[in-house]
C-alpha beads as a LAMMPS data file, in Angstrom:
LAMMPS data file: protein, C-alpha beads

198 atoms
197 bonds

1 atom types
1 bond types

-500.0 500.0 xlo xhi
-500.0 500.0 ylo yhi
-500.0 500.0 zlo zhi

Masses

1 110.0

Atoms # bond

1 1 1 6.040 -9.324 -4.599
2 1 1 8.597 -6.543 -3.804
3 1 1 10.795 -4.790 -6.516
4 1 1 11.366 -7.402 -9.149
5 1 1 11.232 -5.869 -12.558
6 1 1 12.069 -9.243 -14.641
7 1 1 8.912 -9.025 -16.160
8 1 1 8.971 -5.546 -17.245
9 1 1 9.797 -4.618 -20.876
10 1 1 10.532 -1.296 -22.041
11 1 1 7.521 -0.478 -23.974
12 1 1 5.224 -1.298 -20.957
13 1 1 4.948 1.990 -19.123
14 1 1 1.400 2.653 -18.538
15 1 1 2.165 6.662 -18.578
16 1 1 4.599 6.919 -21.563
17 1 1 5.767 10.478 -20.176
18 1 1 8.233 11.487 -22.912
19 1 1 7.798 15.089 -22.069
20 1 1 9.495 16.178 -18.767
21 1 1 6.794 18.945 -18.268
22 1 1 3.950 16.427 -18.420
23 1 1 5.837 14.154 -16.033
24 1 1 6.280 17.367 -13.501
25 1 1 2.791 18.243 -13.561
26 1 1 1.664 14.549 -12.941
27 1 1 4.039 14.286 -10.037
28 1 1 3.194 17.772 -8.681
29 1 1 -0.571 16.657 -8.520
30 1 1 -0.183 13.592 -6.847
31 1 1 2.135 15.537 -4.214
32 1 1 -0.873 18.086 -3.544
33 1 1 -3.102 14.960 -3.014
34 1 1 -0.486 13.292 -0.745
35 1 1 0.112 16.408 1.318
36 1 1 -3.556 16.713 2.438
37 1 1 -3.492 13.175 3.664
38 1 1 -1.642 14.693 6.659
39 1 1 -4.940 16.782 7.731
40 1 1 -7.391 14.134 7.077
41 1 1 -9.190 12.501 10.067
42 1 1 -9.352 8.801 9.529
43 1 1 -12.675 8.029 8.029
44 1 1 -13.115 4.823 9.445
45 1 1 -13.402 6.384 13.181
46 1 1 -17.223 7.388 12.396
47 1 1 -17.981 3.470 12.010
48 1 1 -16.346 2.588 15.869
49 1 1 -12.970 1.278 14.029
50 1 1 -9.793 1.942 15.633
51 1 1 -6.479 1.849 14.141
52 1 1 -3.739 0.449 16.344
53 1 1 -0.017 -0.463 15.585
54 1 1 1.441 -4.053 15.842
55 1 1 2.550 -4.788 19.096
56 1 1 3.437 -8.677 19.278
57 1 1 2.983 -11.993 17.646
58 1 1 -0.271 -12.460 19.392
59 1 1 -1.782 -10.888 16.578
60 1 1 0.317 -12.161 13.834
61 1 1 -1.892 -15.127 13.191
62 1 1 -5.130 -13.029 12.988
63 1 1 -3.287 -10.609 10.165
64 1 1 -2.071 -13.604 8.255
65 1 1 -5.836 -15.222 8.271
66 1 1 -7.037 -11.933 6.768
67 1 1 -4.323 -11.585 4.244
68 1 1 -4.528 -14.965 3.172
69 1 1 -8.253 -14.890 2.613
70 1 1 -7.954 -11.785 0.230
71 1 1 -4.894 -11.871 -1.585
72 1 1 -3.508 -14.090 -4.353
73 1 1 -0.206 -14.637 -3.148
74 1 1 0.620 -17.393 -0.748
75 1 1 3.092 -15.784 1.724
76 1 1 5.131 -17.759 4.187
77 1 1 5.434 -16.761 7.846
78 1 1 8.813 -15.779 7.015
79 1 1 7.441 -13.178 4.600
80 1 1 5.284 -11.558 7.299
81 1 1 8.091 -11.826 10.078
82 1 1 10.330 -10.121 7.706
83 1 1 8.183 -6.936 7.194
84 1 1 6.482 -6.862 10.914
85 1 1 9.893 -7.447 12.509
86 1 1 11.848 -4.909 10.795
87 1 1 9.105 -2.175 10.151
88 1 1 6.689 -2.662 13.204
89 1 1 6.058 1.086 13.061
90 1 1 4.389 0.557 9.651
91 1 1 1.932 -2.280 10.457
92 1 1 -1.210 -1.182 11.629
93 1 1 -4.556 -3.061 12.397
94 1 1 -8.064 -2.020 12.450
95 1 1 -9.906 -2.965 15.483
96 1 1 -13.805 -3.161 16.253
97 1 1 -13.861 -3.872 19.955
98 1 1 -11.335 -6.737 20.344
99 1 1 -11.872 -8.270 16.842
100 1 1 -9.157 -7.315 14.302
101 1 1 -11.026 -6.351 10.925
102 1 1 -8.130 -5.206 8.811
103 1 1 -4.644 -4.844 8.496
104 1 1 -1.580 -3.102 6.262
105 1 1 1.865 -4.197 6.158
106 1 1 4.563 -1.822 4.738
107 1 1 8.147 -1.175 4.920
108 1 1 10.405 1.937 4.156
109 1 1 14.136 1.670 2.778
110 1 1 16.638 3.717 1.011
111 1 1 16.076 3.697 -2.670
112 1 1 17.909 5.247 -5.738
113 1 1 19.823 8.393 -4.988
114 1 1 19.498 7.821 -1.258
115 1 1 15.674 8.711 -1.295
116 1 1 13.549 7.054 1.254
117 1 1 10.737 4.856 -0.397
118 1 1 7.911 3.387 1.200
119 1 1 6.357 0.241 0.265
120 1 1 2.846 -1.228 0.857
121 1 1 3.150 -5.058 0.796
122 1 1 -0.248 -6.319 2.167
123 1 1 -3.660 -4.563 2.829
124 1 1 -7.056 -6.801 3.536
125 1 1 -10.269 -5.746 5.311
126 1 1 -12.692 -8.508 6.544
127 1 1 -15.593 -8.939 4.036
128 1 1 -18.142 -8.306 6.735
129 1 1 -16.504 -4.840 7.675
130 1 1 -16.234 -3.182 4.196
131 1 1 -17.525 -0.067 3.205
132 1 1 -16.522 1.485 6.347
133 1 1 -13.450 3.137 4.839
134 1 1 -11.148 0.720 6.590
135 1 1 -9.067 0.204 3.823
136 1 1 -8.364 3.859 2.851
137 1 1 -7.860 4.953 6.455
138 1 1 -4.982 2.087 6.883
139 1 1 -3.337 3.425 3.742
140 1 1 -3.767 7.131 4.973
141 1 1 -2.256 5.942 8.401
142 1 1 0.719 4.280 6.882
143 1 1 1.502 7.097 4.825
144 1 1 1.238 9.560 7.375
145 1 1 3.817 7.751 9.277
146 1 1 6.032 7.226 6.375
147 1 1 6.082 10.929 5.801
148 1 1 7.208 11.474 9.444
149 1 1 9.991 9.376 8.625
150 1 1 11.251 11.318 5.634
151 1 1 9.437 9.020 2.941
152 1 1 9.873 10.874 -0.553
153 1 1 7.747 8.248 -2.600
154 1 1 5.233 5.020 -2.066
155 1 1 4.844 2.070 -4.269
156 1 1 2.833 -1.072 -4.371
157 1 1 1.691 -3.780 -6.883
158 1 1 -1.929 -4.769 -7.617
159 1 1 -3.534 -7.142 -9.734
160 1 1 -4.834 -5.322 -13.148
161 1 1 -8.103 -7.106 -12.480
162 1 1 -8.671 -5.576 -8.939
163 1 1 -10.535 -2.826 -9.717
164 1 1 -11.531 -1.986 -6.020
165 1 1 -7.839 -1.664 -5.026
166 1 1 -7.112 0.392 -8.032
167 1 1 -9.903 2.745 -7.437
168 1 1 -9.183 3.100 -3.703
169 1 1 -5.345 3.678 -4.212
170 1 1 -6.283 6.248 -7.132
171 1 1 -8.586 8.424 -4.963
172 1 1 -5.607 8.572 -2.483
173 1 1 -3.582 10.069 -5.416
174 1 1 -1.611 7.008 -6.552
175 1 1 -0.933 6.743 -10.427
176 1 1 -0.097 3.768 -12.675
177 1 1 3.609 3.612 -13.320
178 1 1 4.379 0.307 -14.854
179 1 1 2.532 -2.695 -16.051
180 1 1 4.299 -6.002 -14.865
181 1 1 3.840 -9.081 -17.206
182 1 1 2.737 -12.274 -15.358
183 1 1 3.757 -10.830 -12.119
184 1 1 1.659 -13.149 -9.822
185 1 1 1.811 -17.006 -9.543
186 1 1 -1.733 -17.054 -11.341
187 1 1 -0.502 -15.499 -14.313
188 1 1 -2.089 -12.071 -13.824
189 1 1 -0.399 -8.950 -14.774
190 1 1 0.215 -6.354 -12.069
191 1 1 0.178 -2.732 -12.103
192 1 1 2.722 -0.848 -10.130
193 1 1 1.370 2.289 -8.398
194 1 1 3.345 5.367 -7.274
195 1 1 2.453 8.245 -5.101
196 1 1 4.919 11.176 -4.803
197 1 1 5.231 12.821 -1.233
198 1 1 7.615 15.466 -1.993

Bonds

1 1 1 2
2 1 2 3
3 1 3 4
4 1 4 5
5 1 5 6
6 1 6 7
7 1 7 8
8 1 8 9
9 1 9 10
10 1 10 11
11 1 11 12
12 1 12 13
13 1 13 14
14 1 14 15
15 1 15 16
16 1 16 17
17 1 17 18
18 1 18 19
19 1 19 20
20 1 20 21
21 1 21 22
22 1 22 23
23 1 23 24
24 1 24 25
25 1 25 26
26 1 26 27
27 1 27 28
28 1 28 29
29 1 29 30
30 1 30 31
31 1 31 32
32 1 32 33
33 1 33 34
34 1 34 35
35 1 35 36
36 1 36 37
37 1 37 38
38 1 38 39
39 1 39 40
40 1 40 41
41 1 41 42
42 1 42 43
43 1 43 44
44 1 44 45
45 1 45 46
46 1 46 47
47 1 47 48
48 1 48 49
49 1 49 50
50 1 50 51
51 1 51 52
52 1 52 53
53 1 53 54
54 1 54 55
55 1 55 56
56 1 56 57
57 1 57 58
58 1 58 59
59 1 59 60
60 1 60 61
61 1 61 62
62 1 62 63
63 1 63 64
64 1 64 65
65 1 65 66
66 1 66 67
67 1 67 68
68 1 68 69
69 1 69 70
70 1 70 71
71 1 71 72
72 1 72 73
73 1 73 74
74 1 74 75
75 1 75 76
76 1 76 77
77 1 77 78
78 1 78 79
79 1 79 80
80 1 80 81
81 1 81 82
82 1 82 83
83 1 83 84
84 1 84 85
85 1 85 86
86 1 86 87
87 1 87 88
88 1 88 89
89 1 89 90
90 1 90 91
91 1 91 92
92 1 92 93
93 1 93 94
94 1 94 95
95 1 95 96
96 1 96 97
97 1 97 98
98 1 98 99
99 1 99 100
100 1 100 101
101 1 101 102
102 1 102 103
103 1 103 104
104 1 104 105
105 1 105 106
106 1 106 107
107 1 107 108
108 1 108 109
109 1 109 110
110 1 110 111
111 1 111 112
112 1 112 113
113 1 113 114
114 1 114 115
115 1 115 116
116 1 116 117
117 1 117 118
118 1 118 119
119 1 119 120
120 1 120 121
121 1 121 122
122 1 122 123
123 1 123 124
124 1 124 125
125 1 125 126
126 1 126 127
127 1 127 128
128 1 128 129
129 1 129 130
130 1 130 131
131 1 131 132
132 1 132 133
133 1 133 134
134 1 134 135
135 1 135 136
136 1 136 137
137 1 137 138
138 1 138 139
139 1 139 140
140 1 140 141
141 1 141 142
142 1 142 143
143 1 143 144
144 1 144 145
145 1 145 146
146 1 146 147
147 1 147 148
148 1 148 149
149 1 149 150
150 1 150 151
151 1 151 152
152 1 152 153
153 1 153 154
154 1 154 155
155 1 155 156
156 1 156 157
157 1 157 158
158 1 158 159
159 1 159 160
160 1 160 161
161 1 161 162
162 1 162 163
163 1 163 164
164 1 164 165
165 1 165 166
166 1 166 167
167 1 167 168
168 1 168 169
169 1 169 170
170 1 170 171
171 1 171 172
172 1 172 173
173 1 173 174
174 1 174 175
175 1 175 176
176 1 176 177
177 1 177 178
178 1 178 179
179 1 179 180
180 1 180 181
181 1 181 182
182 1 182 183
183 1 183 184
184 1 184 185
185 1 185 186
186 1 186 187
187 1 187 188
188 1 188 189
189 1 189 190
190 1 190 191
191 1 191 192
192 1 192 193
193 1 193 194
194 1 194 195
195 1 195 196
196 1 196 197
197 1 197 198
């Protein structure tokens, strides 16, 4: 689920950027997109959706229900608590009235060279409330919070067959960094996606 590179072989980089100049251009382009996220009004608000930060375990069961329904990995309650208890400020819920219709769970820690790296662990939106820009708004909200905590890059993994997720993250400036062979329990490969913030 997180940074396990065991399934990556040297020849599997999706972008084989042997040229440092090409890499810098790509990084600068994603940085420009991510910088603009700070000024974007959350699009889901026009649909009456409110984004709220995680507050207590009273909502944990609904978050688990949403994510279990949508994602291919069966996470234990301890996995949710690991993320939510350590980084509650990076767990957001989308709410319509009193109903929770979407959730994002992330973390932020120190990576190589002492840089702060954000990680999007889980994102899910109730099927009845899709096409309301809830997913992209949750990601924007999480990234904006990471920026406030000096995050320099954000990564995540998603199935190579999940075109909806790939399109969503690409529109927000993420690029395909690596292909992870048989990353999920169902045997499907994953793409690691990355967004540079600085």
